[in-house]
C-alpha positions in Angstrom: -60.8 106.3 109.1 -58.6 102.9 108.3 -56.1 103.5 105.4 -58.2 101.2 103.2 -61.3 103.0 103.1 -59.4 106.9 103.0 -58.0 105.4 99.5 -61.5 103.8 98.5 -62.6 107.7 99.1 -59.4 109.1 97.1 -60.3 106.5 94.4 -64.4 107.7 94.4 -63.2 111.4 94.2 -60.1 110.4 91.6 -63.6 108.7 88.9 -65.5 111.1 90.1 -63.2 113.7 88.5 -62.3 112.0 85.6 -66.1 111.6 84.6 -66.3 115.5 84.3 -65.6 117.4 80.7 -63.5 120.1 82.2 -63.5 122.5 84.5 -63.2 125.3 81.8 -66.7 124.2 80.7 -68.5 122.8 83.4 -71.2 124.8 85.0 -71.6 125.7 88.6 -75.0 124.3 88.8 -74.2 121.1 87.3 -70.7 121.1 89.2 -72.7 121.5 92.8 -76.0 119.8 91.6 -76.5 117.6 88.5 -72.7 115.7 87.6 -72.7 114.4 91.7 -76.2 113.0 91.4 -75.3 111.9 87.7 -72.1 110.2 88.9 -74.0 108.2 91.5 -76.8 107.6 88.7 -73.7 106.1 86.6 -71.9 104.0 89.4 -75.2 102.2 89.9 -75.6 101.6 86.1 -72.0 100.4 85.6 -72.6 98.2 88.5 -75.9 96.5 86.6 -74.1 96.3 83.4 -76.6 99.8 82.2 -75.5 101.4 78.8 -75.6 105.0 78.2 -77.4 104.9 75.7 -80.3 102.8 78.0 -80.0 105.9 80.2 -80.0 108.4 77.6 -83.4 106.8 76.4 -85.1 106.5 79.6 -84.2 110.3 80.2 -86.5 110.8 76.9 -89.6 109.1 78.3 -88.7 111.6 81.8 -88.3 114.5 79.6 -91.4 113.6 77.6 -93.2 113.1 80.7 -92.2 116.4 82.7 -93.8 118.4 79.4 -97.4 116.6 79.8 -97.1 117.9 83.3 -97.1 121.1 82.2 -100.2 121.0 80.2 -102.1 121.2 83.5 -103.0 124.3 85.3 -102.4 122.9 88.8 -99.6 123.5 90.9 -99.0 119.9 92.0 -98.8 118.7 88.8 -96.8 121.7 87.4 -93.9 120.6 90.4 -94.3 116.9 89.0 -93.3 118.3 85.5 -90.4 119.8 87.4 -88.8 116.8 89.4 -89.3 115.0 85.9 -87.7 117.4 84.2 -84.7 117.3 86.9 -84.5 113.8 87.5 -84.2 113.9 83.0 -81.3 116.3 83.2 -79.6 114.0 86.1 -80.2 111.0 84.1 -78.8 113.0 80.6 -75.9 114.3 83.0 -75.5 110.3 84.1 -74.9 109.2 80.6 -72.1 111.0 79.7 -70.0 110.6 82.9 -70.8 106.7 82.5 -69.7 106.6 78.8 -66.2 108.8 80.2 -66.1 106.1 82.9 -66.2 103.4 80.8 -64.9 104.5 77.6 -68.2 103.7 76.0 -68.4 106.3 73.1 -70.1 106.6 70.6 -71.5 109.0 67.8 -74.6 106.9 67.7 -74.6 108.3 71.7 -73.7 112.1 70.9 -76.6 112.3 68.1 -79.1 110.2 70.4 -77.8 112.6 73.7 -79.1 115.8 71.5 -82.6 113.8 70.1 -83.6 113.5 73.8 -83.2 116.9 74.5 -84.8 117.8 71.7 -87.8 115.5 72.4 -88.3 117.1 76.0 -88.4 120.5 74.6 -90.5 119.4 71.8 -92.9 117.5 74.4 -92.6 121.1 76.5 -93.8 123.2 73.5 -96.5 121.4 72.5 -97.7 121.3 76.1 -97.0 125.0 76.7 -99.6 125.6 72.9 -102.1 123.4 74.3 -102.3 124.9 77.6 -102.5 128.5 76.4 -105.2 127.3 74.2 -107.0 126.3 76.6 -106.7 129.2 79.0 -109.1 132.6 78.3 -107.0 135.1 76.7 -105.8 136.2 73.3 -104.3 132.7 72.4 -107.7 130.9 73.1 -108.9 133.9 70.9 -106.2 133.1 68.4 -105.2 129.8 68.6 -102.7 129.8 65.8 -100.8 132.7 67.3 -99.0 130.9 69.9 -98.4 127.7 67.7 -96.4 130.0 65.2 -94.8 131.6 68.0 -94.1 128.0 69.2 -92.2 127.4 66.0 -90.0 130.3 65.4 -88.9 129.5 69.4 -88.0 126.5 68.4 -86.0 127.2 65.5 -84.4 129.8 67.4 -83.9 126.9 70.5 -81.9 124.4 68.0 -79.3 127.2 66.6 -78.8 128.3 70.3 -78.1 124.9 71.6 -75.8 123.8 68.3 -73.7 126.8 69.0 -73.2 126.4 72.3 -72.3 123.0 71.5 -70.1 123.6 68.5 -68.1 126.2 70.9 -67.8 123.6 73.9 -66.3 121.3 71.7 -63.9 124.0 69.9 -62.9 124.8 73.4 -62.5 121.0 74.0 -60.7 120.0 71.3 -57.7 122.9 72.3 -57.8 121.9 75.9 -58.0 117.8 75.7 -57.2 117.3 71.8 -59.4 114.9 69.4 -60.0 112.5 72.2 -61.3 115.2 75.0 -63.7 116.8 72.2 -66.4 115.5 69.9 -65.5 118.1 67.2 -66.5 116.7 63.9 -65.7 117.5 60.5 -68.7 118.1 57.8 -65.8 116.0 55.2 -65.1 113.1 57.2 -69.2 112.6 58.2 -69.6 112.8 54.6 -67.3 110.1 53.4 -68.8 108.1 56.2 -72.2 108.7 54.9 -71.0 107.7 51.8 -70.1 104.4 52.9 -72.8 103.1 54.0 -75.6 101.8 52.3 -79.2 102.7 52.6 -80.0 99.0 52.0 -77.8 97.5 54.6 -77.5 100.3 56.6 -81.2 102.3 56.7 -80.7 103.5 60.0 -77.1 103.8 60.7 -77.8 106.0 57.6 -80.5 108.0 58.6 -79.0 108.8 61.9 -75.7 110.0 60.1 -77.9 112.3 57.4 -79.4 114.0 60.5 -76.0 114.9 62.5 -74.1 115.5 59.2 -76.9 118.6 58.3 -76.2 119.5 62.1 -72.7 119.5 61.7 -73.2 121.3 58.3 -75.0 124.2 60.0 -72.8 124.3 62.7 -69.9 125.0 60.1 -71.8 127.6 57.5 -72.7 129.7 61.1 -68.9 130.0 62.0 -67.0 130.9 58.6 -64.2 132.2 60.7 -63.8 129.0 62.8 -63.8 127.2 59.6 -60.8 129.7 57.9 -58.7 129.0 61.3 -59.6 125.3 61.5 -58.1 125.3 57.5 -55.2 127.5 58.5 -54.2 125.2 61.6 -54.3 122.1 59.2 -52.3 123.6 57.0 -49.7 125.0 59.3 -49.3 122.6 61.6 -51.3 119.2 60.9 -52.7 117.4 63.9 -49.9 118.7 65.8 -50.8 122.5 67.5 -48.3 123.1 69.8 -49.3 123.8 73.1 -48.5 127.3 72.9 -51.4 127.9 70.2 -54.0 125.7 72.4 -53.0 127.7 75.4 -53.5 131.3 73.6 -57.1 130.2 71.9 -57.9 129.0 75.6 -57.7 131.8 76.9 -59.4 134.0 74.7 -62.1 131.2 74.5 -62.6 130.4 78.2 -64.7 133.9 78.7 -67.1 132.7 76.6 -67.9 129.5 78.4 -69.8 131.0 80.7 -72.3 132.3 77.3 -72.1 128.4 76.4 -73.5 127.2 79.8 -76.2 129.3 79.6 -77.6 128.8 76.3 -77.6 125.1 77.0 -80.1 123.4 79.9 -79.9 124.9 83.2 -81.0 128.9 83.0 -83.4 127.6 80.3 -85.2 124.9 82.9 -85.2 128.2 85.6 -87.0 130.7 82.7 -89.2 127.8 82.3 -90.1 127.6 86.0 -90.4 131.2 86.8 -92.8 131.3 84.1 -94.6 128.3 84.8 -94.6 128.2 88.6 -94.7 132.1 89.4 -96.1 134.0 86.8 -98.3 131.0 86.0 -98.0 132.5 82.6 -95.9 129.6 80.1 -95.8 131.7 77.2 -92.9 133.9 79.0 -91.1 131.4 78.6 -91.0 131.8 74.6 -90.6 135.5 75.2 -87.0 134.4 76.9 -85.7 132.2 74.6 -86.6 134.8 71.8 -85.5 137.9 73.4 -82.7 137.3 75.9 -81.2 133.9 74.8 -81.3 135.6 71.0 -79.7 138.6 72.1 -77.1 136.1 74.2 -76.7 134.4 70.7 -76.0 136.8 68.6 -73.1 138.0 71.5 -71.3 135.3 71.9 -71.1 134.0 68.2 -69.5 137.7 66.9 -67.1 137.4 69.6 -66.1 134.1 68.9 -65.5 134.9 65.1 -63.4 137.6 65.9 -61.3 135.6 67.9 -61.1 133.3 65.8 -60.4 136.2 63.0 -57.6 137.3 65.4 -56.1 133.6 65.5 -56.1 133.0 61.8 -54.5 136.3 61.2 -51.6 135.5 63.2 -51.3 131.9 61.8 -51.0 133.3 58.4 -48.3 135.4 59.6 -44.8 134.1 58.4 -43.3 136.3 61.0 -45.0 135.3 63.7 -43.5 131.6 66.0 -45.2 129.3 68.2 
């Protein structure tokens, strides 16, 4: 291999590593599968001048198409749905990697990224309900039951995903600083919301309203985290010492595996098993309502305990950093 080829390969590897959020928060399945594929899509998109938001929008169509495929009681159509959902997730990886590669970050992109997943699973939930209603059995005889279960599951799904994102961004804030995290403050978002006009900035204000509500929900569920954030502002402002960052990282790192479980890959594996192996799609709802909710409560209790410990140390005048 010539020196130029070696340098080109080294540069490519370096660029790939720069598109990852962090090794602390990356999931094994993503590192070995979705991130390399997403990086390939991102490189192609960059050469073609395609924006991260355009990739996100394309993923919405793929994810919704997967949902439609899961309605049919046909193994081959279901396998097509699996392929489409994997493709959608590779695009979901690519949009963030492209944004980090090109520096084209935006709050709209973050909101749109979250919305895409919501639309995928809305289509999937609807497909499961319609399929169960059309399949002879309990849910066909009592069609409202599966829809009620789906609504409750969707609410739980939203909370699980929001909290996983909250803890991941909080970890990244201490690991990489403000530029490496998408951690937001509801106070800042309220000021931004108030600065927009319904008459002149209707769509921006509408999007901001949803995002503000999302952030407020995260903050209400993490009171001890918010007390820690307030204590940090009082003691250090924005210049948090490295010793504190390292201390938080050491305590938070073991919880990152739970945020990954509550995100996407484990969900889709459970979905594929319920549909392809057991041929009982409703089992996916049962998995989210039991296993993932138990994991959510455990993760939140542990993280809030970490925040309490660190807040007490910050408020102790004899404890130095």
